[in-house]
N, CA, C and O atoms as a GROMACS GRO file, in nm:
protein
  364
    1MET      N    1  -2.196   2.981  -0.718
    1MET     CA    2  -2.059   2.966  -0.703
    1MET      C    3  -2.015   3.064  -0.842
    1MET      O    4  -2.070   3.058  -0.952
    2ASP      N    5  -1.925   3.138  -0.813
    2ASP     CA    6  -1.873   3.229  -0.913
    2ASP      C    7  -1.761   3.177  -1.011
    2ASP      O    8  -1.702   3.072  -0.986
    3ILE      N    9  -1.738   3.238  -1.100
    3ILE     CA   10  -1.677   3.149  -1.246
    3ILE      C   11  -1.527   3.148  -1.209
    3ILE      O   12  -1.457   3.074  -1.277
    4GLN      N   13  -1.461   3.225  -1.104
    4GLN     CA   14  -1.331   3.168  -1.048
    4GLN      C   15  -1.346   3.045  -0.964
    4GLN      O   16  -1.273   2.950  -0.993
    5ALA      N   17  -1.406   3.036  -0.892
    5ALA     CA   18  -1.426   2.921  -0.823
    5ALA      C   19  -1.463   2.797  -0.929
    5ALA      O   20  -1.394   2.695  -0.922
    6LEU      N   21  -1.554   2.805  -1.012
    6LEU     CA   22  -1.560   2.696  -1.102
    6LEU      C   23  -1.416   2.680  -1.187
    6LEU      O   24  -1.386   2.563  -1.212
    7ILE      N   25  -1.358   2.747  -1.216
    7ILE     CA   26  -1.222   2.756  -1.303
    7ILE      C   27  -1.136   2.693  -1.207
    7ILE      O   28  -1.061   2.605  -1.248
    8ALA      N   29  -1.135   2.729  -1.071
    8ALA     CA   30  -1.044   2.653  -0.987
    8ALA      C   31  -1.084   2.505  -0.946
    8ALA      O   32  -0.997   2.430  -0.901
    9GLU      N   33  -1.207   2.463  -0.960
    9GLU     CA   34  -1.250   2.356  -0.945
    9GLU      C   35  -1.217   2.236  -1.034
    9GLU      O   36  -1.197   2.118  -1.005
   10SER      N   37  -1.218   2.312  -1.173
   10SER     CA   38  -1.209   2.233  -1.266
   10SER      C   39  -1.065   2.174  -1.291
   10SER      O   40  -1.036   2.062  -1.332
   11ALA      N   41  -0.969   2.296  -1.249
   11ALA     CA   42  -0.855   2.286  -1.268
   11ALA      C   43  -0.771   2.182  -1.196
   11ALA      O   44  -0.658   2.145  -1.230
   12ARG      N   45  -0.854   2.129  -1.071
   12ARG     CA   46  -0.802   2.050  -0.992
   12ARG      C   47  -0.876   1.930  -0.987
   12ARG      O   48  -0.864   1.850  -0.895
   13ALA      N   49  -0.954   1.915  -1.083
   13ALA     CA   50  -1.040   1.785  -1.082
   13ALA      C   51  -0.970   1.648  -1.086
   13ALA      O   52  -1.008   1.537  -1.048
   14TRP      N   53  -0.830   1.702  -1.157
   14TRP     CA   54  -0.743   1.577  -1.183
   14TRP      C   55  -0.699   1.512  -1.052
   14TRP      O   56  -0.648   1.401  -1.068
   15GLN      N   57  -0.708   1.556  -0.926
   15GLN     CA   58  -0.683   1.520  -0.816
   15GLN      C   59  -0.747   1.391  -0.755
   15GLN      O   60  -0.687   1.307  -0.689
   16ALA      N   61  -0.885   1.392  -0.790
   16ALA     CA   62  -0.985   1.264  -0.779
   16ALA      C   63  -0.922   1.157  -0.836
   16ALA      O   64  -0.931   1.050  -0.776
   17ARG      N   65  -0.850   1.163  -0.959
   17ARG     CA   66  -0.812   1.061  -1.039
   17ARG      C   67  -0.665   1.010  -0.991
   17ARG      O   68  -0.624   0.906  -1.044
   18ALA      N   69  -0.586   1.071  -0.900
   18ALA     CA   70  -0.481   1.045  -0.841
   18ALA      C   71  -0.466   0.901  -0.760
   18ALA      O   72  -0.549   0.854  -0.682
   19ASN      N   73  -0.330   0.840  -0.799
   19ASN     CA   74  -0.294   0.705  -0.723
   19ASN      C   75  -0.290   0.739  -0.576
   19ASN      O   76  -0.324   0.660  -0.488
   20CYS      N   77  -0.248   0.857  -0.554
   20CYS     CA   78  -0.237   0.889  -0.421
   20CYS      C   79  -0.364   0.889  -0.320
   20CYS      O   80  -0.350   0.858  -0.202
   21MET      N   81  -0.501   0.928  -0.382
   21MET     CA   82  -0.621   0.947  -0.305
   21MET      C   83  -0.606   0.811  -0.234
   21MET      O   84  -0.568   0.704  -0.282
   22GLY      N   85  -0.650   0.842  -0.097
   22GLY     CA   86  -0.649   0.720   0.008
   22GLY      C   87  -0.511   0.702   0.078
   22GLY      O   88  -0.511   0.646   0.187
   23VAL      N   89  -0.389   0.744   0.023
   23VAL     CA   90  -0.252   0.710   0.060
   23VAL      C   91  -0.221   0.818   0.200
   23VAL      O   92  -0.251   0.937   0.199
   24ASP      N   93  -0.168   0.761   0.297
   24ASP     CA   94  -0.115   0.848   0.386
   24ASP      C   95  -0.039   0.965   0.348
   24ASP      O   96   0.075   0.953   0.302
   25PRO      N   97  -0.092   1.075   0.365
   25PRO     CA   98  -0.016   1.208   0.301
   25PRO      C   99   0.140   1.191   0.343
   25PRO      O  100   0.230   1.228   0.268
   26GLU      N  101   0.160   1.140   0.454
   26GLU     CA  102   0.316   1.193   0.520
   26GLU      C  103   0.391   1.093   0.398
   26GLU      O  104   0.493   1.144   0.350
   27LEU      N  105   0.361   0.991   0.356
   27LEU     CA  106   0.441   0.916   0.287
   27LEU      C  107   0.508   1.008   0.147
   27LEU      O  108   0.609   0.974   0.086
   28PHE      N  109   0.425   1.125   0.116
   28PHE     CA  110   0.459   1.225   0.007
   28PHE      C  111   0.520   1.356   0.072
   28PHE      O  112   0.539   1.462   0.012
   29PHE      N  113   0.550   1.328   0.214
   29PHE     CA  114   0.617   1.450   0.274
   29PHE      C  115   0.734   1.403   0.355
   29PHE      O  116   0.759   1.465   0.459
   30PRO      N  117   0.803   1.307   0.321
   30PRO     CA  118   0.917   1.256   0.413
   30PRO      C  119   1.016   1.368   0.459
   30PRO      O  120   1.055   1.468   0.398
   31GLU      N  121   1.049   1.317   0.592
   31GLU     CA  122   1.147   1.397   0.674
   31GLU      C  123   1.266   1.426   0.582
   31GLU      O  124   1.289   1.357   0.483
   32ARG      N  125   1.344   1.534   0.619
   32ARG     CA  126   1.460   1.548   0.556
   32ARG      C  127   1.569   1.408   0.538
   32ARG      O  128   1.606   1.364   0.647
   33GLY      N  129   1.614   1.346   0.436
   33GLY     CA  130   1.708   1.246   0.445
   33GLY      C  131   1.636   1.126   0.412
   33GLY      O  132   1.685   1.028   0.355
   34SER      N  133   1.493   1.140   0.459
   34SER     CA  134   1.412   0.988   0.449
   34SER      C  135   1.394   0.928   0.290
   34SER      O  136   1.407   1.011   0.199
   35SER      N  137   1.374   0.829   0.264
   35SER     CA  138   1.365   0.773   0.119
   35SER      C  139   1.257   0.835   0.072
   35SER      O  140   1.166   0.872   0.146
   36THR      N  141   1.257   0.854  -0.064
   36THR     CA  142   1.114   0.906  -0.137
   36THR      C  143   1.083   0.802  -0.231
   36THR      O  144   0.996   0.811  -0.318
   37ARG      N  145   1.163   0.693  -0.209
   37ARG     CA  146   1.138   0.573  -0.340
   37ARG      C  147   0.961   0.538  -0.308
   37ARG      O  148   0.885   0.569  -0.399
   38GLU      N  149   0.920   0.495  -0.222
   38GLU     CA  150   0.766   0.459  -0.201
   38GLU      C  151   0.664   0.552  -0.263
   38GLU      O  152   0.571   0.510  -0.332
   39ALA      N  153   0.684   0.677  -0.236
   39ALA     CA  154   0.605   0.790  -0.270
   39ALA      C  155   0.608   0.787  -0.419
   39ALA      O  156   0.499   0.784  -0.475
   40LYS      N  157   0.736   0.789  -0.505
   40LYS     CA  158   0.757   0.811  -0.608
   40LYS      C  159   0.689   0.660  -0.703
   40LYS      O  160   0.642   0.647  -0.816
   41GLU      N  161   0.714   0.571  -0.597
   41GLU     CA  162   0.663   0.430  -0.686
   41GLU      C  163   0.490   0.451  -0.692
   41GLU      O  164   0.428   0.378  -0.769
   42VAL      N  165   0.421   0.544  -0.617
   42VAL     CA  166   0.308   0.530  -0.617
   42VAL      C  167   0.260   0.656  -0.729
   42VAL      O  168   0.147   0.687  -0.767
   43CYS      N  169   0.358   0.697  -0.753
   43CYS     CA  170   0.329   0.830  -0.882
   43CYS      C  171   0.352   0.742  -1.017
   43CYS      O  172   0.280   0.747  -1.117
   44ARG      N  173   0.460   0.666  -1.000
   44ARG     CA  174   0.520   0.605  -1.140
   44ARG      C  175   0.382   0.570  -1.235
   44ARG      O  176   0.377   0.622  -1.347
   45GLY      N  177   0.313   0.516  -1.206
   45GLY     CA  178   0.184   0.450  -1.298
   45GLY      C  179   0.100   0.556  -1.282
   45GLY      O  180   0.006   0.530  -1.357
   46CYS      N  181   0.074   0.678  -1.218
   46CYS     CA  182  -0.052   0.740  -1.194
   46CYS      C  183  -0.105   0.844  -1.334
   46CYS      O  184  -0.026   0.924  -1.387
   47VAL      N  185  -0.223   0.830  -1.373
   47VAL     CA  186  -0.268   0.871  -1.489
   47VAL      C  187  -0.271   1.018  -1.496
   47VAL      O  188  -0.288   1.075  -1.604
   48VAL      N  189  -0.253   1.092  -1.364
   48VAL     CA  190  -0.234   1.251  -1.371
   48VAL      C  191  -0.128   1.280  -1.300
   48VAL      O  192  -0.131   1.372  -1.218
   49ARG      N  193  -0.007   1.198  -1.325
   49ARG     CA  194   0.141   1.244  -1.288
   49ARG      C  195   0.156   1.369  -1.349
   49ARG      O  196   0.170   1.468  -1.278
   50ILE      N  197   0.154   1.380  -1.473
   50ILE     CA  198   0.176   1.509  -1.516
   50ILE      C  199   0.101   1.651  -1.479
   50ILE      O  200   0.153   1.762  -1.465
   51GLU      N  201  -0.019   1.617  -1.469
   51GLU     CA  202  -0.094   1.743  -1.397
   51GLU      C  203  -0.038   1.779  -1.294
   51GLU      O  204   0.003   1.894  -1.279
   52CYS      N  205  -0.026   1.682  -1.205
   52CYS     CA  206   0.030   1.698  -1.055
   52CYS      C  207   0.148   1.774  -1.055
   52CYS      O  208   0.172   1.868  -0.979
   53LEU      N  209   0.242   1.719  -1.169
   53LEU     CA  210   0.409   1.786  -1.167
   53LEU      C  211   0.350   1.944  -1.182
   53LEU      O  212   0.366   2.035  -1.100
   54GLU      N  213   0.296   1.948  -1.278
   54GLU     CA  214   0.270   2.094  -1.349
   54GLU      C  215   0.179   2.173  -1.264
   54GLU      O  216   0.174   2.296  -1.272
   55PHE      N  217   0.085   2.081  -1.158
   55PHE     CA  218   0.026   2.201  -1.047
   55PHE      C  219   0.143   2.244  -0.946
   55PHE      O  220   0.147   2.359  -0.901
   56ALA      N  221   0.242   2.141  -0.912
   56ALA     CA  222   0.344   2.191  -0.825
   56ALA      C  223   0.459   2.266  -0.849
   56ALA      O  224   0.531   2.310  -0.760
   57ILE      N  225   0.479   2.282  -0.990
   57ILE     CA  226   0.562   2.363  -1.066
   57ILE      C  227   0.494   2.510  -1.079
   57ILE      O  228   0.561   2.613  -1.065
   58ALA      N  229   0.386   2.510  -1.101
   58ALA     CA  230   0.320   2.649  -1.126
   58ALA      C  231   0.300   2.702  -1.001
   58ALA      O  232   0.307   2.825  -0.992
   59ASN      N  233   0.273   2.631  -0.892
   59ASN     CA  234   0.266   2.677  -0.756
   59ASN      C  235   0.386   2.693  -0.661
   59ASN      O  236   0.372   2.730  -0.544
   60SER      N  237   0.485   2.668  -0.709
   60SER     CA  238   0.618   2.651  -0.665
   60SER      C  239   0.611   2.591  -0.527
   60SER      O  240   0.648   2.648  -0.425
   61GLU      N  241   0.558   2.465  -0.535
   61GLU     CA  242   0.540   2.388  -0.393
   61GLU      C  243   0.672   2.358  -0.348
   61GLU      O  244   0.754   2.314  -0.429
   62LYS      N  245   0.705   2.377  -0.221
   62LYS     CA  246   0.842   2.364  -0.162
   62LYS      C  247   0.865   2.247  -0.095
   62LYS      O  248   0.976   2.232  -0.044
   63PHE      N  249   0.765   2.143  -0.081
   63PHE     CA  250   0.784   2.045   0.004
   63PHE      C  251   0.709   1.897  -0.081
   63PHE      O  252   0.613   1.906  -0.159
   64GLY      N  253   0.759   1.805  -0.054
   64GLY     CA  254   0.683   1.692  -0.069
   64GLY      C  255   0.706   1.612  -0.224
   64GLY      O  256   0.769   1.672  -0.312
   65ILE      N  257   0.667   1.515  -0.241
   65ILE     CA  258   0.662   1.428  -0.391
   65ILE      C  259   0.546   1.508  -0.435
   65ILE      O  260   0.455   1.539  -0.358
   66TRP      N  261   0.554   1.548  -0.590
   66TRP     CA  262   0.444   1.587  -0.656
   66TRP      C  263   0.480   1.537  -0.782
   66TRP      O  264   0.595   1.551  -0.824
   67GLY      N  265   0.383   1.471  -0.855
   67GLY     CA  266   0.401   1.425  -0.998
   67GLY      C  267   0.555   1.328  -1.001
   67GLY      O  268   0.620   1.321  -1.105
   68GLY      N  269   0.592   1.268  -0.895
   68GLY     CA  270   0.691   1.170  -0.893
   68GLY      C  271   0.827   1.228  -0.882
   68GLY      O  272   0.933   1.167  -0.891
   69MET      N  273   0.808   1.357  -0.860
   69MET     CA  274   0.936   1.438  -0.830
   69MET      C  275   0.973   1.513  -0.691
   69MET      O  276   0.878   1.572  -0.639
   70SER      N  277   1.081   1.517  -0.632
   70SER     CA  278   1.103   1.606  -0.509
   70SER      C  279   1.106   1.749  -0.548
   70SER      O  280   1.093   1.778  -0.667
   71GLU      N  281   1.123   1.855  -0.445
   71GLU     CA  282   1.122   1.962  -0.471
   71GLU      C  283   1.268   2.010  -0.545
   71GLU      O  284   1.280   2.113  -0.612
   72ARG      N  285   1.371   1.920  -0.518
   72ARG     CA  286   1.504   1.958  -0.579
   72ARG      C  287   1.503   1.925  -0.727
   72ARG      O  288   1.565   1.989  -0.812
   73GLU      N  289   1.421   1.809  -0.754
   73GLU     CA  290   1.400   1.784  -0.905
   73GLU      C  291   1.303   1.860  -0.958
   73GLU      O  292   1.311   1.855  -1.081
   74ARG      N  293   1.220   1.924  -0.924
   74ARG     CA  294   1.123   2.015  -0.977
   74ARG      C  295   1.176   2.153  -1.023
   74ARG      O  296   1.149   2.217  -1.125
   75ARG      N  297   1.266   2.183  -0.911
   75ARG     CA  298   1.370   2.317  -0.937
   75ARG      C  299   1.441   2.299  -1.051
   75ARG      O  300   1.461   2.398  -1.121
   76ARG      N  301   1.494   2.169  -1.094
   76ARG     CA  302   1.565   2.148  -1.209
   76ARG      C  303   1.485   2.196  -1.326
   76ARG      O  304   1.504   2.280  -1.414
   77VAL      N  305   1.385   2.112  -1.297
   77VAL     CA  306   1.290   2.155  -1.457
   77VAL      C  307   1.264   2.284  -1.456
   77VAL      O  308   1.268   2.335  -1.568
   78ARG      N  309   1.235   2.367  -1.354
   78ARG     CA  310   1.188   2.508  -1.372
   78ARG      C  311   1.284   2.571  -1.416
   78ARG      O  312   1.268   2.665  -1.494
   79ARG      N  313   1.446   2.516  -1.359
   79ARG     CA  314   1.549   2.612  -1.422
   79ARG      C  315   1.557   2.580  -1.572
   79ARG      O  316   1.561   2.670  -1.657
   80ALA      N  317   1.558   2.459  -1.599
   80ALA     CA  318   1.572   2.415  -1.762
   80ALA      C  319   1.466   2.486  -1.861
   80ALA      O  320   1.484   2.516  -1.979
   81ARG      N  321   1.343   2.507  -1.774
   81ARG     CA  322   1.258   2.565  -1.863
   81ARG      C  323   1.270   2.723  -1.889
   81ARG      O  324   1.239   2.783  -1.992
   82LEU      N  325   1.314   2.770  -1.785
   82LEU     CA  326   1.347   2.907  -1.773
   82LEU      C  327   1.473   2.941  -1.894
   82LEU      O  328   1.462   3.029  -1.980
   83LEU      N  329   1.574   2.865  -1.879
   83LEU     CA  330   1.677   2.884  -2.006
   83LEU      C  331   1.617   2.855  -2.139
   83LEU      O  332   1.650   2.923  -2.236
   84GLU      N  333   1.533   2.760  -2.149
   84GLU     CA  334   1.486   2.759  -2.260
   84GLU      C  335   1.402   2.863  -2.315
   84GLU      O  336   1.409   2.894  -2.434
   85ASN      N  337   1.320   2.918  -2.231
   85ASN     CA  338   1.246   3.022  -2.276
   85ASN      C  339   1.329   3.150  -2.288
   85ASN      O  340   1.268   3.242  -2.342
   86ARG      N  341   1.447   3.173  -2.253
   86ARG     CA  342   1.534   3.282  -2.273
   86ARG      C  343   1.586   3.257  -2.402
   86ARG      O  344   1.585   3.346  -2.487
   87GLU      N  345   1.638   3.122  -2.430
   87GLU     CA  346   1.704   3.089  -2.559
   87GLU      C  347   1.608   3.110  -2.677
   87GLU      O  348   1.648   3.152  -2.785
   88VAL      N  349   1.483   3.081  -2.653
   88VAL     CA  350   1.370   3.090  -2.749
   88VAL      C  351   1.333   3.269  -2.758
   88VAL      O  352   1.295   3.324  -2.862
   89ALA      N  353   1.351   3.329  -2.644
   89ALA     CA  354   1.319   3.474  -2.695
   89ALA      C  355   1.420   3.537  -2.734
   89ALA      O  356   1.401   3.645  -2.791
   90ALA      N  357   1.571   3.485  -2.713
   90ALA     CA  358   1.683   3.550  -2.782
   90ALA      C  359   1.705   3.531  -2.904
   90ALA      O  360   1.784   3.601  -2.967
   91SER      N  361   1.633   3.425  -2.962
   91SER     CA  362   1.648   3.395  -3.114
   91SER      C  363   1.539   3.450  -3.207
   91SER      O  364   1.544   3.430  -3.328
   0.00000   0.00000   0.00000
């Protein structure tokens, strides 16, 4: 196994500890207009919620509930971070 594969495997090790392991994936990818409440409830107490959210943001996940947030909610987080980074860079 090469070093890149080891790094990638290590970076995703959090997934094995996620509350959603063994849960029907369709719960986290609801049809447009469907409730996300149940998926977010699974995420609420998850010990790797932050890692999951950061993974989704870093990889620009367009669909599904990741780290307890919908794509729309993640987009807001990305925008807020961009604005914050611009303000820091400008000062």
